[in-house]
C-alpha positions as CSV (number, residue, x, y, z in Angstrom):
1,M,-78.3,23.2,-132.5
2,K,-78.6,27.0,-132.7
3,T,-80.0,27.1,-129.2
4,I,-76.8,25.9,-127.5
5,P,-74.5,28.8,-128.5
6,L,-77.1,31.3,-127.4
7,I,-77.6,29.6,-124.0
8,I,-73.9,29.8,-123.4
9,L,-73.8,33.4,-124.4
10,L,-76.6,34.3,-122.1
11,L,-75.1,32.3,-119.2
12,I,-71.9,34.3,-119.6
13,L,-73.9,37.6,-119.7
14,F,-76.0,36.9,-116.7
15,S,-73.8,34.9,-114.2
16,C,-71.9,38.1,-113.1
17,S,-72.2,39.8,-109.8
18,P,-73.0,43.6,-109.4
19,Y,-70.4,46.1,-110.6
20,P,-68.4,47.6,-107.6
21,K,-69.7,51.1,-107.0
22,K,-66.3,52.4,-106.0
23,T,-65.1,51.8,-109.6
24,Y,-67.5,54.4,-110.9
25,K,-64.9,57.1,-110.0
26,L,-63.3,56.2,-113.3
27,Y,-66.5,57.3,-115.1
28,R,-67.5,60.2,-112.9
29,K,-67.4,62.8,-115.7
30,E,-70.7,62.7,-117.6
31,Y,-70.4,62.9,-121.4
32,T,-73.4,64.6,-122.9
33,G,-72.0,65.2,-126.4
34,C,-73.6,62.1,-127.9
35,T,-74.7,62.5,-131.5
36,H,-78.3,62.2,-132.5
37,N,-79.2,58.7,-133.6
38,T,-82.8,57.6,-134.2
39,A,-82.2,53.9,-133.4
40,V,-80.4,54.8,-130.2
41,D,-83.1,57.3,-129.1
42,S,-85.8,54.7,-129.6
43,I,-84.1,52.2,-127.3
44,E,-83.4,54.9,-124.7
45,K,-87.0,55.9,-124.8
46,K,-88.2,52.3,-124.5
47,Y,-86.1,51.6,-121.4
48,N,-86.3,55.1,-120.0
49,I,-82.5,55.6,-119.8
50,Q,-79.9,58.1,-120.9
51,L,-76.6,56.6,-122.1
52,N,-74.4,59.7,-121.6
53,S,-71.4,58.2,-119.7
54,L,-69.5,54.9,-119.4
55,A,-71.1,54.5,-115.9
56,N,-74.6,54.6,-117.3
57,I,-73.6,52.3,-120.2
58,E,-72.3,49.7,-117.7
59,K,-75.4,49.9,-115.5
60,T,-77.7,49.8,-118.6
61,G,-75.9,46.8,-119.9
62,E,-76.7,44.9,-116.7
63,K,-80.3,46.2,-116.6
64,L,-81.1,45.3,-120.2
65,T,-79.5,41.9,-120.1
66,D,-81.2,41.1,-116.8
67,E,-84.6,41.9,-118.5
68,L,-83.7,39.9,-121.6
69,Y,-82.7,36.9,-119.4
70,S,-86.1,37.0,-117.6
71,Q,-87.8,37.1,-121.0
72,Y,-85.6,34.2,-122.3
73,D,-86.3,32.1,-119.2
74,S,-90.0,32.5,-119.1
75,I,-90.6,32.2,-122.8
76,R,-88.3,29.2,-123.2
77,M,-90.1,27.3,-120.4
78,S,-93.4,27.8,-122.1
79,L,-92.5,26.7,-125.6
80,T,-91.5,23.4,-127.3
81,D,-88.2,23.2,-129.1
82,G,-89.8,23.8,-132.4
83,E,-91.9,26.8,-131.2
84,W,-88.8,28.3,-129.6
85,F,-86.8,28.8,-132.7
86,D,-88.5,32.0,-133.9
87,R,-88.4,33.6,-130.5
88,E,-84.7,32.7,-130.0
89,S,-83.8,34.7,-133.1
90,E,-85.8,37.6,-131.8
91,I,-83.9,37.8,-128.5
92,E,-80.6,37.1,-130.1
93,Y,-81.3,40.2,-132.4
94,E,-82.1,42.3,-129.3
95,V,-78.7,41.4,-127.7
96,T,-76.8,42.3,-130.8
97,K,-78.7,45.6,-131.1
98,I,-77.8,46.5,-127.5
99,D,-74.1,45.7,-128.1
100,S,-74.1,47.8,-131.2
101,L,-75.6,50.7,-129.2
102,L,-72.9,50.4,-126.5
103,G,-70.2,50.4,-129.2
104,K,-71.5,53.6,-130.7
105,R,-71.6,55.4,-127.4
106,I,-68.2,54.3,-126.4
107,N,-66.7,55.3,-129.7
108,E,-68.1,58.8,-129.2
109,I,-66.6,59.0,-125.7
110,V,-63.2,57.8,-126.9
111,K,-63.2,60.5,-129.7
112,K,-64.1,63.2,-127.2
113,Q,-61.5,62.2,-124.6
114,Y,-58.7,61.9,-127.1
115,G,-59.8,65.2,-128.7
116,N,-59.4,66.8,-125.3
117,K,-56.0,65.0,-124.8
118,T,-57.4,63.0,-121.9
119,G,-57.4,59.6,-123.6
120,L,-56.8,56.3,-121.8
121,I,-55.9,52.7,-122.3
122,L,-58.0,50.7,-119.9
123,T,-56.4,47.8,-118.1
124,L,-58.2,45.2,-116.0
125,G,-57.0,44.3,-112.5
126,G,-58.3,42.8,-109.3
127,N,-58.7,45.6,-106.7
128,G,-57.6,48.2,-109.2
129,Y,-54.1,46.6,-109.7
130,C,-52.9,45.0,-112.9
131,G,-49.1,45.3,-112.7
132,I,-48.9,48.8,-114.0
133,E,-47.8,51.0,-111.2
134,G,-45.9,54.2,-110.6
135,K,-46.3,57.7,-112.1
136,W,-43.2,57.1,-114.3
137,Y,-45.5,55.2,-116.7
138,D,-47.2,58.5,-117.6
139,D,-43.9,60.0,-118.5
140,L,-43.5,57.3,-121.2
141,T,-47.0,56.8,-122.4
142,L,-47.8,60.5,-122.7
143,K,-45.3,60.6,-125.6
144,Y,-47.7,58.3,-127.5
145,G,-50.8,60.3,-126.4
146,F,-52.5,58.4,-123.6
147,K,-52.4,57.3,-120.0
148,Y,-52.9,53.8,-118.5
149,K,-56.0,53.5,-116.2
150,T,-56.8,50.3,-114.2
151,I,-60.4,49.3,-113.6
152,L,-61.6,46.6,-111.2
153,C,-62.3,43.1,-112.6
154,S,-62.3,41.0,-109.5
155,D,-65.4,39.1,-110.6
156,M,-64.7,39.4,-114.4
157,I,-68.0,41.1,-115.0
158,F,-69.0,40.8,-118.6
159,Y,-69.9,44.4,-119.4
160,E,-66.9,45.8,-117.7
161,Y,-64.6,43.6,-119.8
162,N,-66.7,44.3,-122.9
163,M,-66.6,48.0,-122.3
164,A,-62.8,48.1,-121.8
165,A,-62.3,46.0,-125.0
166,M,-64.5,48.3,-127.1
167,Y,-63.0,51.4,-125.6
168,N,-59.4,50.2,-126.2
169,N,-60.2,49.1,-129.7
170,C,-61.3,52.6,-130.6
171,A,-58.4,54.1,-128.7
172,K,-55.8,52.0,-130.5
173,K,-57.1,52.9,-133.9
174,H,-56.7,56.6,-133.0
175,L,-53.2,56.0,-131.6
176,D,-52.1,54.0,-134.6
177,S,-53.1,56.9,-136.8
178,I,-50.9,59.3,-134.7
179,N,-47.9,57.1,-134.0
180,G,-47.9,54.6,-136.8
181,K,-47.9,50.8,-136.4
182,G,-45.3,49.3,-134.1
183,W,-45.5,52.0,-131.4
184,E,-46.7,49.5,-128.8
185,Q,-43.5,47.4,-129.1
186,K,-41.4,50.6,-128.8
187,L,-43.3,51.6,-125.7
188,E,-43.0,48.1,-124.2
189,D,-39.2,48.2,-124.7
190,E,-39.0,51.6,-123.1
191,I,-41.1,50.4,-120.1
192,L,-39.0,47.3,-119.7
193,E,-35.7,49.3,-119.8
194,K,-37.1,51.7,-117.2
195,K,-38.4,48.9,-115.0
196,R,-35.1,47.1,-114.9
197,D,-33.1,50.2,-114.1
198,V,-32.8,49.4,-110.4
199,K,-30.7,52.1,-108.6
200,I,-29.6,51.1,-105.1
201,K,-28.0,53.7,-102.9
202,T,-24.9,52.2,-101.2
203,N,-23.4,55.2,-99.6
204,F,-22.2,55.2,-96.0
205,I,-25.5,56.4,-94.5
206,S,-27.6,54.0,-96.6
207,V,-25.5,51.0,-95.6
208,L,-25.6,52.1,-91.9
209,K,-29.3,52.8,-91.6
210,R,-31.1,50.5,-94.1
211,R,-32.8,47.6,-92.4
212,E,-35.4,46.6,-95.1
213,Y,-35.3,46.7,-98.9
214,H,-37.8,45.8,-101.6
215,I,-37.1,45.0,-105.3
216,S,-40.3,43.6,-106.8
217,N,-41.8,43.0,-110.2
218,K,-38.8,44.4,-112.1
219,E,-38.5,41.5,-114.6
220,L,-34.7,41.3,-113.7
221,L,-32.8,38.6,-115.6
222,V,-29.9,38.7,-113.1
223,F,-30.0,38.8,-109.3
224,P,-29.3,42.5,-108.2
225,K,-26.1,41.8,-106.2
226,E,-25.6,45.5,-105.5
227,V,-28.2,45.2,-102.8
228,T,-25.9,42.9,-100.8
229,K,-23.7,45.9,-100.0
230,L,-26.4,47.0,-97.5
231,K,-24.9,44.8,-94.8
232,N,-27.3,45.8,-92.0
233,L,-30.4,44.5,-93.8
234,K,-32.7,42.3,-91.8
235,I,-35.6,42.1,-94.2
236,L,-35.2,41.7,-98.0
237,Y,-37.8,41.3,-100.7
238,I,-36.6,40.4,-104.2
239,T,-39.7,39.0,-105.9
240,G,-41.5,38.7,-109.2
241,N,-38.4,38.6,-111.4
242,Y,-36.8,36.3,-114.1
243,F,-33.4,35.3,-112.7
244,T,-32.7,31.6,-112.2
245,E,-30.0,31.8,-109.5
246,V,-29.0,33.9,-106.5
247,D,-25.6,35.6,-106.4
248,V,-23.1,34.3,-103.9
249,S,-22.7,37.8,-102.5
250,L,-26.0,37.3,-100.6
251,A,-23.8,35.7,-97.9
252,N,-22.7,39.2,-97.0
253,L,-26.0,39.9,-95.3
254,K,-25.2,38.2,-92.0
255,K,-27.9,40.0,-90.1
256,M,-30.7,38.8,-92.4
257,K,-33.8,37.5,-90.6
258,R,-36.5,37.5,-93.2
259,L,-35.8,36.7,-96.9
260,Y,-38.5,36.8,-99.6
261,L,-37.4,35.2,-102.9
262,Y,-40.8,34.2,-104.2
263,S,-42.2,34.4,-107.7
264,N,-38.8,34.2,-109.5
265,K,-37.5,31.5,-111.8
266,L,-35.2,29.6,-109.4
267,D,-34.8,26.0,-110.5
268,N,-32.6,25.0,-107.6
269,F,-32.5,25.7,-103.9
270,P,-30.1,28.7,-103.5
271,K,-27.3,27.2,-101.4
272,V,-26.0,30.6,-100.5
273,V,-29.0,31.0,-98.3
274,L,-27.6,28.4,-96.0
275,E,-24.9,30.8,-94.9
276,L,-27.5,33.2,-93.4
277,S,-27.3,31.8,-89.8
278,K,-29.8,34.3,-88.3
279,L,-32.6,33.6,-90.8
280,E,-36.0,33.2,-89.3
281,W,-38.4,33.4,-92.3
282,L,-37.6,32.0,-95.8
283,F,-40.1,32.4,-98.7
284,L,-39.2,30.4,-101.9
285,N,-42.7,29.9,-103.1
286,N,-43.7,30.2,-106.8
287,N,-40.4,29.1,-108.2
288,Q,-39.3,25.8,-110.0
289,I,-37.3,24.2,-107.2
290,E,-37.2,20.3,-107.4
291,F,-35.4,19.4,-104.2
292,I,-34.4,20.7,-100.8
293,P,-30.8,19.9,-99.5
294,E,-30.3,17.8,-96.3
295,N,-28.1,20.5,-94.8
296,I,-30.9,23.0,-94.6
297,T,-30.6,22.3,-90.9
298,T,-27.8,24.8,-90.8
299,L,-30.6,27.4,-90.6
300,N,-31.2,26.5,-86.9
301,K,-33.3,29.6,-86.2
302,L,-35.7,29.1,-89.1
303,A,-39.3,29.3,-87.9
304,K,-41.3,29.8,-91.1
305,L,-40.6,28.1,-94.5
306,D,-42.7,28.6,-97.6
307,L,-42.0,26.1,-100.4
308,S,-45.4,26.2,-102.1
309,N,-45.9,26.1,-105.8
310,N,-42.6,24.5,-106.8
311,K,-41.8,21.1,-108.3
312,L,-40.9,19.1,-105.1
313,T,-41.5,15.4,-105.1
314,D,-40.1,14.7,-101.6
315,L,-38.6,16.5,-98.5
316,P,-35.3,15.8,-96.8
317,K,-35.4,13.6,-93.6
318,S,-33.2,16.2,-91.8
319,L,-36.3,18.5,-91.5
320,S,-37.3,16.4,-88.5
321,N,-34.3,17.9,-86.6
322,M,-35.3,21.5,-87.2
323,K,-37.0,22.1,-83.8
324,S,-37.3,25.8,-84.4
325,L,-39.5,25.3,-87.4
326,K,-43.1,26.2,-86.6
327,D,-44.8,26.9,-89.9
328,I,-44.2,25.2,-93.2
329,D,-46.1,25.4,-96.5
330,I,-45.6,22.8,-99.2
331,T,-48.9,23.2,-101.2
332,G,-48.9,23.1,-104.9
333,N,-46.0,20.7,-105.5
334,D,-45.6,17.3,-107.1
335,F,-45.8,14.9,-104.2
336,S,-47.4,11.6,-105.1
337,E,-47.8,10.9,-101.4
338,I,-47.3,12.6,-98.0
339,P,-43.6,12.9,-97.3
340,E,-42.5,10.6,-94.5
341,V,-40.5,13.2,-92.6
342,L,-43.7,15.1,-91.8
343,Y,-44.9,12.3,-89.4
344,D,-41.9,13.1,-87.2
345,M,-42.3,16.9,-87.1
346,T,-44.4,17.0,-83.9
347,F,-43.0,20.5,-83.1
348,L,-44.9,22.1,-86.1
349,E,-47.7,24.5,-85.3
350,K,-49.0,24.9,-88.8
351,L,-48.7,22.7,-91.9
352,R,-50.1,23.6,-95.3
353,I,-50.1,20.6,-97.5
354,G,-53.1,20.7,-99.8
355,C,-53.4,21.1,-103.6
356,N,-50.7,18.7,-104.6
357,K,-50.5,16.2,-107.4
358,Y,-52.9,13.8,-105.8
359,E,-56.7,14.2,-105.4
360,W,-57.7,14.4,-101.7
361,K,-61.2,13.0,-102.0
362,D,-60.6,10.2,-104.6
363,N,-57.4,8.7,-103.3
364,K,-57.9,6.3,-100.4
365,K,-54.2,5.9,-99.9
366,I,-53.8,9.6,-99.3
367,Q,-56.8,9.8,-97.1
368,N,-55.4,7.0,-94.9
369,Q,-52.0,8.8,-94.8
370,L,-53.8,12.1,-93.8
371,T,-55.5,10.3,-90.9
372,L,-52.2,8.9,-89.7
373,L,-50.6,12.3,-90.1
374,K,-53.2,14.0,-88.0
375,K,-52.7,11.4,-85.3
376,A,-48.9,11.8,-85.4
377,L,-49.2,15.6,-85.2
378,P,-52.1,16.1,-82.8
379,Y,-51.2,19.7,-81.9
380,T,-50.5,20.8,-85.5
381,K,-53.0,22.7,-87.6
382,I,-53.1,20.9,-90.9
383,Y,-54.6,22.6,-94.0
C-alpha cells in the first residue's frame, strides 16, 4: 500500500512541462551568500550544480526529479513487488532530502532580500497576471514591508508552485514578527477600499469627448451610476464586480453600441438595456441569469449576443425575429435540450452552443437534435 502514495507523488512531480524561460527575469539577481552546509555541499558536488539563486533551484529541482524518475521507472520494472519495497524507501528519502535542500536555500534568499528591504510576496498567475495590478498596490504593501510579485504558472509546474509556497512561508513569518498577527486582514481591507474608490470625471470636457470607458475588477457592490453621466459613450465595460442589478440611469446612454457586463452577479436580465436602441454588441456572460425576456427584440440592431455561463434553461421564441443577430453564444448554461427557436434562426453566422448540461457524446437525443440543427442552419458555423 505504501507504493501508491509515492507513485502519485512522482506523477505530480514529473508530469509538468518546462519552466518558461522569460519568467527567469524574476530571479535574475544571483544570490551567492549561502551559508556553508556539509549536506548541501555533498549534493551539489554529486550533481555538479551550484544552488545560488531561485532560478538555479528551479532548474535543479526539475533536473534532479527527472533523474529520480528515470531511476524509479527502470528499477521498478526490474523488481517484484516484494523486492521493490526497500528501493522505494531509498528513493522516497532522496526526494525528501532534495526538498529539504531547496527549503534551506530559499529561506536564506528570503532573509537576505528582507534584510535589504527588497522582500516579496510571490503570487501565481497565468501569463504573469493574478488579479494584482497597478502600482498603487506598492503604496499600501510597502507599509507592511514587502511588494507583490507575480510569477507565471500557466502549466502549474510543481517546483514553481513549491518554491513560491516555501518562499512565502518564510516571508510571512518575517512579516508577522514586524507587523504582528492580523496585518494581512488590515491590508486586505485597505486594498478593497482603494479598489472600490472609483472616481469618474464628469466635467463638461469629459462628457463631451469620452467615447469609451472601463471599470473592471473593482469588486463593486453597487452599479456605478455616475458613469451614466458620460452621455456620449459608445463602448462601456463594467465587468468583474459583485452587483446584482444595473441602475436605471443606464438608459441615459442613448449612443451606446457595445456594452460589456460580463462576470458580475446579475441574476436577472437587466431590462434597462432594452432602452439602448443603438446597441450592437451585448455581453452578459458569466452571470447568474435564468431567462431572457421576449421583448429583447426591441434591440433591433443587435448583431452579437453573449449569454454564456449563466443559468438559462430555454430561449425566447422572439429571437427568431432578430434578423440583425449574427453571432450568439449560449455555452455553459442549463439547457436539457437544444432550444427550439434556434432551428428558425437561419440568419445566424456563428452559434456557440457546447458545454451545456447534457453530454454531447452519450446523449443520442441531443446528437439527433444537433444533426437536425445543422441541416436547418446550413450556412451557420456551429461550435
